[in-house]
MDAnalysis code that builds the backbone (N, CA, C; Angstrom):
import MDAnalysis as mda
import numpy as np

u = mda.Universe.empty(411, n_residues=137, atom_resindex=np.repeat(np.arange(137), 3), trajectory=True)
u.add_TopologyAttr("name", ["N", "CA", "C"] * 137)
u.add_TopologyAttr("resid", np.arange(1, 138))
u.add_TopologyAttr("resname", ["MET", "THR", "VAL", "GLN", "HIS", "GLN", "ALA", "ALA", "CYS", "SER", "CYS", "GLY", "GLN", "PHE", "ARG", "VAL", "CYS", "LEU", "ASP", "GLY", "GLU", "PRO", "ALA", "LEU", "VAL", "SER", "SER", "CYS", "HIS", "CYS", "LEU", "ALA", "CYS", "GLN", "ARG", "ARG", "THR", "GLY", "ALA", "VAL", "PHE", "ALA", "SER", "ASN", "ALA", "PHE", "PHE", "ARG", "ARG", "GLY", "GLN", "ILE", "ALA", "ALA", "VAL", "GLU", "GLY", "GLU", "HIS", "ARG", "THR", "TRP", "ARG", "ARG", "THR", "ALA", "ASP", "SER", "GLY", "ARG", "PHE", "LEU", "ASP", "PHE", "HIS", "PHE", "CYS", "PRO", "THR", "CYS", "GLY", "SER", "THR", "VAL", "PHE", "TRP", "GLU", "ALA", "GLU", "GLY", "THR", "PRO", "ASP", "PHE", "VAL", "THR", "VAL", "ALA", "ILE", "GLY", "THR", "PHE", "ALA", "ASP", "PRO", "ALA", "PHE", "ALA", "ALA", "PRO", "VAL", "ARG", "THR", "VAL", "TRP", "VAL", "GLU", "LYS", "LYS", "HIS", "SER", "TRP", "LEU", "PRO", "PHE", "PRO", "ASP", "SER", "ILE", "PRO", "ARG", "HIS", "GLU", "LYS", "ASP", "PRO", "PRO"])
u.atoms.positions = np.array([
    [32.069, -31.468, 1.003],
    [31.520, -30.802, 2.167],
    [30.797, -29.527, 1.718],
    [29.604, -29.317, 2.233],
    [28.801, -28.155, 1.880],
    [29.276, -26.932, 2.641],
    [29.416, -25.841, 1.928],
    [29.775, -24.566, 2.538],
    [28.570, -24.046, 3.294],
    [28.791, -23.518, 4.492],
    [27.699, -22.890, 5.220],
    [28.017, -21.414, 5.402],
    [27.042, -20.589, 5.088],
    [27.169, -19.144, 5.258],
    [26.299, -18.729, 6.432],
    [26.816, -17.808, 7.252],
    [26.027, -17.276, 8.353],
    [25.927, -15.765, 8.204],
    [24.703, -15.274, 8.181],
    [24.443, -13.845, 8.119],
    [23.947, -13.418, 9.497],
    [24.324, -12.218, 9.923],
    [23.906, -11.752, 11.250],
    [23.662, -10.256, 11.223],
    [22.830, -9.815, 12.153],
    [22.559, -8.393, 12.325],
    [23.777, -7.712, 12.951],
    [23.709, -6.404, 13.114],
    [24.841, -5.645, 13.673],
    [25.199, -6.073, 15.088],
    [24.202, -6.351, 15.921],
    [24.506, -6.736, 17.311],
    [24.763, -8.234, 17.450],
    [24.465, -9.015, 16.416],
    [24.812, -10.431, 16.392],
    [23.787, -11.383, 16.977],
    [22.689, -10.886, 17.532],
    [21.745, -11.795, 18.178],
    [20.778, -12.459, 17.200],
    [20.569, -11.888, 16.008],
    [19.679, -12.459, 15.001],
    [20.517, -12.950, 13.834],
    [20.393, -14.254, 13.535],
    [21.231, -14.873, 12.510],
    [20.408, -15.811, 11.629],
    [20.881, -15.984, 10.416],
    [20.355, -17.020, 9.533],
    [21.557, -17.782, 8.977],
    [21.476, -19.112, 9.036],
    [22.533, -19.980, 8.519],
    [22.006, -20.645, 7.251],
    [22.830, -20.648, 6.219],
    [22.420, -21.169, 4.918],
    [23.441, -22.173, 4.411],
    [22.955, -23.265, 3.865],
    [23.826, -24.296, 3.312],
    [24.027, -24.072, 1.824],
    [25.291, -24.101, 1.388],
    [25.598, -23.993, -0.031],
    [25.730, -22.562, -0.517],
    [25.936, -22.454, -1.804],
    [26.150, -21.150, -2.432],
    [24.821, -20.551, -2.885],
    [24.751, -19.231, -2.997],
    [23.514, -18.614, -3.467],
    [23.221, -18.972, -4.921],
    [21.940, -18.968, -5.257],
    [21.521, -19.215, -6.635],
    [21.797, -18.006, -7.513],
    [21.785, -16.808, -6.898],
    [21.988, -15.568, -7.639],
    [22.488, -14.500, -6.678],
    [23.403, -13.680, -7.168],
    [23.845, -12.497, -6.422],
    [23.584, -11.307, -7.340],
    [22.881, -10.304, -6.805],
    [22.443, -9.181, -7.615],
    [22.579, -7.895, -6.815],
    [22.682, -6.790, -7.508],
    [22.644, -5.490, -6.832],
    [21.401, -4.762, -7.318],
    [20.899, -3.848, -6.477],
    [19.674, -3.137, -6.788],
    [19.828, -1.656, -6.447],
    [19.396, -0.812, -7.373],
    [19.503, 0.639, -7.190],
    [18.150, 1.290, -6.928],
    [17.088, 0.500, -6.704],
    [15.762, 1.100, -6.500],
    [15.780, 1.978, -5.240],
    [14.894, 2.930, -5.223],
    [14.856, 3.875, -4.101],
    [14.497, 3.187, -2.792],
    [13.667, 2.149, -2.839],
    [13.314, 1.420, -1.617],
    [14.546, 0.732, -1.020],
    [15.387, 0.135, -1.855],
    [16.619, -0.501, -1.348],
    [17.580, 0.557, -0.814],
    [17.635, 1.712, -1.479],
    [18.500, 2.777, -0.979],
    [18.050, 3.209, 0.413],
    [16.752, 3.341, 0.603],
    [16.247, 3.735, 1.919],
    [16.473, 2.640, 2.951],
    [16.241, 1.373, 2.568],
    [16.392, 0.259, 3.508],
    [17.832, 0.142, 4.002],
    [18.782, 0.314, 3.093],
    [20.189, 0.116, 3.455],
    [20.877, 1.377, 3.962],
    [20.340, 2.539, 3.574],
    [21.036, 3.785, 3.882],
    [22.245, 3.984, 2.990],
    [22.323, 3.209, 1.919],
    [23.438, 3.272, 0.971],
    [22.876, 3.592, -0.416],
    [23.747, 3.793, -1.398],
    [23.283, 4.166, -2.733],
    [22.828, 2.964, -3.558],
    [23.069, 1.756, -3.098],
    [22.511, 0.553, -3.721],
    [22.612, -0.588, -2.717],
    [21.889, -1.662, -3.015],
    [21.915, -2.855, -2.161],
    [22.546, -4.004, -2.929],
    [23.215, -4.889, -2.221],
    [23.739, -6.121, -2.802],
    [23.056, -7.282, -2.088],
    [22.505, -8.198, -2.872],
    [21.616, -9.224, -2.337],
    [21.986, -10.605, -2.840],
    [21.882, -11.598, -1.963],
    [22.135, -12.994, -2.329],
    [20.825, -13.769, -2.212],
    [20.444, -14.427, -3.295],
    [19.211, -15.214, -3.335],
    [19.554, -16.679, -3.062],
    [18.964, -17.225, -2.012],
    [19.149, -18.634, -1.650],
    [17.806, -19.350, -1.781],
    [17.845, -20.604, -2.204],
    [16.617, -21.395, -2.230],
    [16.157, -21.613, -0.790],
    [14.855, -21.590, -0.592],
    [14.292, -21.718, 0.752],
    [14.823, -22.962, 1.479],
    [15.024, -24.048, 0.743],
    [15.533, -25.279, 1.337],
    [16.965, -25.183, 1.832],
    [17.680, -24.115, 1.480],
    [19.060, -23.936, 1.939],
    [19.132, -23.337, 3.348],
    [18.009, -22.917, 3.898],
    [18.018, -22.367, 5.260],
    [18.266, -23.512, 6.237],
    [19.374, -23.437, 6.967],
    [19.700, -24.446, 7.973],
    [19.144, -24.040, 9.334],
    [19.121, -22.731, 9.619],
    [18.619, -22.259, 10.911],
    [18.361, -20.764, 10.862],
    [17.363, -20.344, 11.605],
    [17.104, -18.927, 11.875],
    [17.126, -18.820, 13.389],
    [18.035, -18.009, 13.903],
    [18.239, -17.931, 15.352],
    [18.110, -16.497, 15.840],
    [17.550, -16.337, 17.014],
    [17.462, -15.028, 17.638],
    [16.116, -14.362, 17.411],
    [15.887, -13.342, 18.196],
    [14.648, -12.594, 18.118],
    [14.654, -11.704, 16.874],
    [13.520, -11.653, 16.199],
    [13.403, -10.764, 15.038],
    [11.958, -10.348, 14.848],
    [11.781, -9.308, 14.088],
    [10.470, -8.785, 13.726],
    [10.361, -8.804, 12.203],
    [9.132, -8.682, 11.722],
    [8.895, -8.659, 10.289],
    [8.127, -7.397, 9.921],
    [8.546, -6.783, 8.827],
    [7.861, -5.607, 8.290],
    [7.531, -5.895, 6.838],
    [6.282, -5.651, 6.442],
    [5.833, -5.906, 5.078],
    [5.657, -4.578, 4.341],
    [6.142, -4.559, 3.091],
    [5.889, -3.412, 2.228],
    [5.490, -3.926, 0.853],
    [4.862, -3.058, 0.104],
    [4.469, -3.391, -1.258],
    [5.514, -2.833, -2.218],
    [5.957, -3.684, -3.125],
    [6.963, -3.288, -4.121],
    [6.290, -2.541, -5.264],
    [7.103, -1.957, -6.136],
    [6.585, -1.273, -7.322],
    [5.764, -2.219, -8.191],
    [6.040, -3.510, -8.108],
    [5.307, -4.515, -8.879],
    [3.903, -4.747, -8.340],
    [3.630, -4.257, -7.115],
    [2.344, -4.495, -6.463],
    [2.367, -5.712, -5.557],
    [3.473, -6.459, -5.575],
    [3.611, -7.639, -4.726],
    [4.259, -7.242, -3.399],
    [4.059, -8.068, -2.377],
    [4.616, -7.741, -1.066],
    [6.002, -8.336, -0.863],
    [6.746, -7.716, 0.050],
    [8.029, -8.217, 0.531],
    [7.959, -8.193, 2.051],
    [8.421, -9.262, 2.690],
    [8.486, -9.342, 4.148],
    [9.937, -9.277, 4.580],
    [10.287, -8.203, 5.287],
    [11.658, -7.992, 5.755],
    [11.787, -8.472, 7.194],
    [12.815, -9.287, 7.459],
    [13.069, -9.808, 8.807],
    [14.262, -9.032, 9.371],
    [14.032, -8.374, 10.499],
    [15.051, -7.498, 11.052],
    [15.176, -7.681, 12.555],
    [16.292, -7.255, 13.086],
    [16.575, -7.339, 14.522],
    [15.864, -6.202, 15.252],
    [15.085, -6.505, 16.310],
    [14.409, -5.445, 17.055],
    [15.360, -4.639, 17.940],
    [16.564, -5.140, 18.164],
    [17.536, -4.431, 19.003],
    [18.329, -3.410, 18.201],
    [18.966, -3.864, 17.101],
    [19.832, -2.960, 16.341],
    [19.188, -2.458, 15.052],
    [18.098, -3.076, 14.623],
    [17.379, -2.622, 13.436],
    [17.883, -3.161, 12.110],
    [18.922, -3.975, 12.109],
    [19.477, -4.491, 10.849],
    [18.523, -5.455, 10.161],
    [18.295, -5.233, 8.856],
    [17.561, -6.199, 8.039],
    [18.556, -7.288, 7.650],
    [18.219, -8.544, 7.948],
    [19.106, -9.652, 7.613],
    [18.642, -10.357, 6.344],
    [17.345, -10.679, 6.265],
    [16.847, -11.328, 5.054],
    [15.400, -10.936, 4.821],
    [14.897, -11.280, 3.608],
    [13.518, -10.991, 3.284],
    [12.985, -12.029, 2.326],
    [11.669, -12.068, 2.270],
    [10.944, -12.968, 1.387],
    [10.065, -12.115, 0.487],
    [9.972, -12.508, -0.779],
    [9.196, -11.746, -1.749],
    [8.101, -12.613, -2.346],
    [6.920, -12.049, -2.436],
    [5.793, -12.764, -3.014],
    [6.111, -13.230, -4.433],
    [6.871, -12.440, -5.169],
    [7.213, -12.775, -6.552],
    [8.210, -13.903, -6.714],
    [8.948, -14.231, -5.657],
    [9.927, -15.328, -5.704],
    [9.744, -16.198, -4.460],
    [8.626, -16.939, -4.355],
    [8.298, -17.670, -3.134],
    [9.247, -18.810, -2.775],
    [10.026, -19.294, -3.728],
    [10.948, -20.395, -3.455],
    [12.307, -19.931, -2.937],
    [12.463, -18.601, -2.766],
    [13.752, -18.037, -2.373],
    [13.636, -17.142, -1.146],
    [14.741, -17.014, -0.442],
    [14.920, -15.965, 0.558],
    [16.093, -15.131, 0.064],
    [16.042, -13.848, 0.339],
    [17.098, -12.950, -0.103],
    [17.809, -12.405, 1.115],
    [19.125, -12.464, 1.102],
    [19.937, -12.051, 2.239],
    [20.805, -10.867, 1.834],
    [20.838, -9.849, 2.686],
    [21.707, -8.696, 2.442],
    [23.161, -9.159, 2.549],
    [23.929, -8.972, 1.490],
    [25.302, -9.486, 1.462],
    [26.159, -8.933, 2.608],
    [25.944, -7.685, 2.967],
    [26.732, -7.104, 4.054],
    [26.578, -7.833, 5.376],
    [25.463, -8.548, 5.562],
    [25.255, -9.259, 6.834],
    [26.152, -10.488, 6.964],
    [26.785, -10.906, 5.868],
    [27.736, -12.010, 5.949],
    [29.091, -11.540, 6.485],
    [29.349, -10.241, 6.403],
    [30.632, -9.678, 6.842],
    [31.795, -10.493, 6.279],
    [31.733, -10.747, 4.969],
    [32.728, -11.568, 4.287],
    [33.153, -10.873, 2.994],
    [34.298, -10.185, 2.999],
    [34.758, -9.495, 1.795],
    [34.995, -10.424, 0.599],
    [35.095, -11.732, 0.834],
    [35.315, -12.687, -0.241],
    [33.999, -13.246, -0.804],
    [32.854, -12.775, -0.297],
    [31.566, -13.273, -0.772],
    [31.439, -12.980, -2.270],
    [30.694, -13.803, -2.963],
    [30.524, -13.684, -4.420],
    [30.027, -12.302, -4.828],
    [30.522, -11.815, -5.947],
    [30.129, -10.512, -6.480],
    [28.813, -10.619, -7.241],
    [28.095, -9.508, -7.374],
    [26.865, -9.519, -8.169],
    [27.143, -9.899, -9.627],
    [26.197, -10.632, -10.205],
    [26.299, -11.018, -11.610],
    [25.345, -10.209, -12.475],
    [24.561, -9.331, -11.836],
    [23.667, -8.422, -12.557],
    [23.351, -7.245, -11.639],
    [22.806, -6.191, -12.230],
    [22.353, -5.047, -11.439],
    [20.999, -4.610, -11.993],
    [20.078, -4.265, -11.072],
    [18.713, -3.930, -11.470],
    [18.329, -2.526, -11.005],
    [17.294, -2.014, -11.615],
    [16.789, -0.663, -11.341],
    [17.863, 0.399, -11.569],
    [18.638, 0.227, -12.643],
    [19.696, 1.203, -12.933],
    [19.135, 2.566, -13.327],
    [17.840, 2.646, -13.669],
    [17.252, 3.960, -13.941],
    [17.270, 4.845, -12.692],
    [17.443, 4.237, -11.504],
    [17.506, 4.990, -10.243],
    [18.937, 5.093, -9.694],
    [19.907, 4.561, -10.448],
    [21.311, 4.568, -10.012],
    [21.837, 6.000, -9.946],
    [22.621, 6.287, -8.922],
    [23.269, 7.595, -8.811],
    [24.244, 7.755, -9.981],
    [24.169, 8.873, -10.659],
    [24.958, 9.068, -11.879],
    [26.466, 9.022, -11.629],
    [26.908, 9.354, -10.433],
    [28.337, 9.380, -10.128],
    [28.876, 8.015, -9.716],
    [27.999, 7.011, -9.619],
    [28.413, 5.682, -9.168],
    [28.826, 4.825, -10.358],
    [30.125, 4.510, -10.486],
    [30.531, 3.625, -11.584],
    [30.143, 2.179, -11.257],
    [29.794, 1.430, -12.269],
    [29.480, 0.012, -12.103],
    [30.149, -0.720, -13.244],
    [30.722, -1.901, -13.013],
    [31.445, -2.604, -14.083],
    [30.579, -2.836, -15.321],
    [31.134, -2.554, -16.484],
    [30.421, -2.769, -17.741],
    [30.168, -4.249, -18.011],
    [30.918, -5.116, -17.343],
    [30.774, -6.557, -17.570],
    [29.519, -7.140, -16.920],
    [28.853, -6.377, -16.060],
    [27.654, -6.868, -15.370],
    [26.411, -6.465, -16.161],
    [25.540, -7.438, -16.504],
    [24.288, -7.089, -17.195],
    [23.467, -6.099, -16.356],
    [22.865, -5.138, -17.058],
    [22.095, -4.075, -16.397],
    [20.633, -4.160, -16.845],
    [19.756, -3.886, -15.900],
    [18.320, -3.855, -16.193],
    [17.784, -2.518, -15.704],
    [17.085, -1.804, -16.568],
    [16.541, -0.491, -16.199],
    [15.603, -0.588, -15.002],
    [14.808, -1.672, -14.955],
    [13.906, -1.954, -13.829],
    [14.172, -3.381, -13.392],
    [13.135, -4.095, -13.000],
    [13.289, -5.519, -12.701],
    [13.440, -6.301, -13.988],
    [14.260, -7.350, -13.996],
    [14.348, -8.174, -15.201],
    [13.053, -8.967, -15.373],
    [12.768, -9.416, -16.593],
    [11.535, -10.194, -16.825],
    [11.554, -11.523, -16.077],
])
């Protein structure tokens, strides 16, 4: 039986349902992710586009340009403002979901961390996780 994950915004009206496990779980310390989340880093789950079972509820999209020069489209709830998932020009076969939107403390942990050159110096991170100063190649 395939595991289904459901991510939702804070008010619960905007949801994305995904079949199976993520292809990658990563954390990011870039300043854009810090601003988007309001936290000192973001934790993200990458799912193959074909794993999307449903997108439900009203949402809006905001596009920004990444440091790479490529665009990212963020899908967020117009009521509560929560970003649930996004699509990146650099990874067109994937959608990325903010791990916190699953509201599941047992969700898979990150297997890497990126943009550590922007990491807050007081934030410890496990030495067992591969680190990338910027985006990995």
